[in-house]
C-alpha positions in Angstrom: 0.0 0.0 0.0 2.7 2.4 1.0 4.8 1.5 -2.1 1.9 2.1 -4.5 1.3 5.6 -3.1 5.0 6.4 -3.5 5.0 4.9 -7.0 2.0 7.0 -8.0 3.5 10.2 -6.6 6.7 9.4 -8.4 4.8 8.8 -11.6 2.9 12.2 -11.1 6.2 14.0 -10.7 7.6 12.3 -13.8 4.5 13.2 -15.8 4.8 16.8 -14.7 8.4 16.9 -15.6 7.6 15.4 -19.0 4.9 18.0 -19.6 7.2 20.8 -18.7 9.9 19.4 -21.0 7.5 19.1 -23.9 6.3 22.7 -23.3 9.9 24.0 -23.3 10.6 22.1 -26.5 7.5 23.7 -28.2 8.6 27.1 -27.0 12.1 26.5 -28.3 10.6 25.6 -31.7 8.7 28.8 -32.0 10.8 31.1 -34.1 10.1 34.8 -34.5 9.8 35.6 -38.2 12.2 38.3 -39.2 10.6 41.2 -41.0 11.9 41.8 -44.4 12.9 45.4 -44.7 12.9 47.0 -48.1 15.8 49.1 -49.4 13.6 52.2 -49.3 12.8 51.6 -45.6 16.5 51.1 -44.8 17.3 54.4 -46.6 14.6 56.2 -44.6 15.8 54.8 -41.3 19.4 55.8 -42.1 18.2 59.3 -43.1 16.3 59.7 -39.8 19.2 58.5 -37.8 21.6 60.8 -39.6 19.2 63.7 -39.1 19.1 63.2 -35.3 22.8 62.7 -35.2 23.3 66.0 -37.0 20.8 67.8 -34.9 22.4 66.7 -31.6 25.8 67.7 -32.9 24.5 71.2 -33.9 22.6 71.6 -30.6 25.9 70.9 -28.7 27.7 73.5 -30.8 24.9 76.0 -30.2 24.9 75.3 -26.5 28.6 76.0 -26.4 28.2 79.3 -28.3 24.9 80.7 -27.0 23.9 78.8 -23.9 20.9 76.6 -23.1 18.4 78.9 -24.7 19.8 78.2 -28.2 18.1 74.8 -28.4 14.6 76.2 -28.8 13.9 74.7 -32.2 15.0 72.6 -35.1 15.6 74.2 -38.5 12.8 73.4 -40.9 15.1 72.2 -43.7 16.6 69.5 -41.4 13.4 67.8 -40.4 10.7 65.9 -42.3 7.9 67.6 -40.4 7.6 70.8 -38.4 7.1 70.5 -34.7 4.7 73.3 -33.7 4.4 72.4 -30.0 7.0 75.0 -29.0 5.5 77.7 -31.2 2.0 76.9 -29.8 3.1 77.1 -26.2 5.1 80.3 -26.8 2.1 81.9 -28.6 -0.3 80.9 -25.8 2.0 82.4 -23.2 2.4 85.6 -25.2 -1.3 85.8 -25.7 -1.9 85.3 -22.0 0.6 88.0 -21.1 -1.0 90.3 -23.5 -4.5 89.8 -22.1 -3.1 90.2 -18.5 -1.4 93.4 -19.6 -4.6 94.7 -21.2 -6.6 93.8 -18.1 -4.1 95.5 -15.9 -4.2 98.6 -18.1 -8.0 98.7 -18.0 -8.0 98.3 -14.2 -5.5 101.1 -13.9 -7.7 103.4 -16.0 -10.8 102.4 -14.0 -9.0 103.2 -10.8 -7.9 106.5 -12.1 -11.5 107.4 -13.2 -12.8 106.3 -9.8 -10.2 108.5 -8.0 -11.3 111.5 -10.2 -15.0 110.8 -9.3 -14.2 110.5 -5.6 -12.2 113.8 -5.8 -15.1 115.6 -7.5 -17.6 114.2 -5.0 -15.3 115.4 -2.1 -15.0 118.8 -3.7 -18.8 119.1 -4.2 -19.3 118.2 -0.5 -16.9 120.9 0.5 -18.7 123.4 -1.7 -22.1 122.4 -0.2 -20.7 122.6 3.4 -19.2 126.0 2.5 -22.6 127.3 1.2 -24.4 125.9 4.2 -22.0 127.7 6.6 -22.3 130.9 4.6 -26.1 130.8 4.9 -25.8 130.1 8.7 -23.5 133.2 9.0 -25.9 135.3 7.1 -28.8 134.5 9.4 -26.9 135.6 12.4 
């Protein structure tokens, strides 16, 4: 009885090992197909890689000459497409600054007008008080 249990557990282990071995063999047989790259694709890839190599070289030179602010953009003739993200962000910031400047100017003008109105009201009060005191003096 004890031997048969041990034999069965041994057979189970062997079956598991065999199953694992067959799975590993199947995986080893699976081969990833290599994609055939056309000559045109190879040229495009080489051009893109060369473009980025040129850009990084030129950026390094610009950094040496002008500092970190020199790397704001890539010249249009060196790229296949134009990256407008930087321009969009700069335009948005400029527009925001302009609107804030205009709002500040409007507020300044409104404050100036309000001061003038307050000054006129104060002056009118003084004149009314002066007239009232003059009437009071006349009655005496």
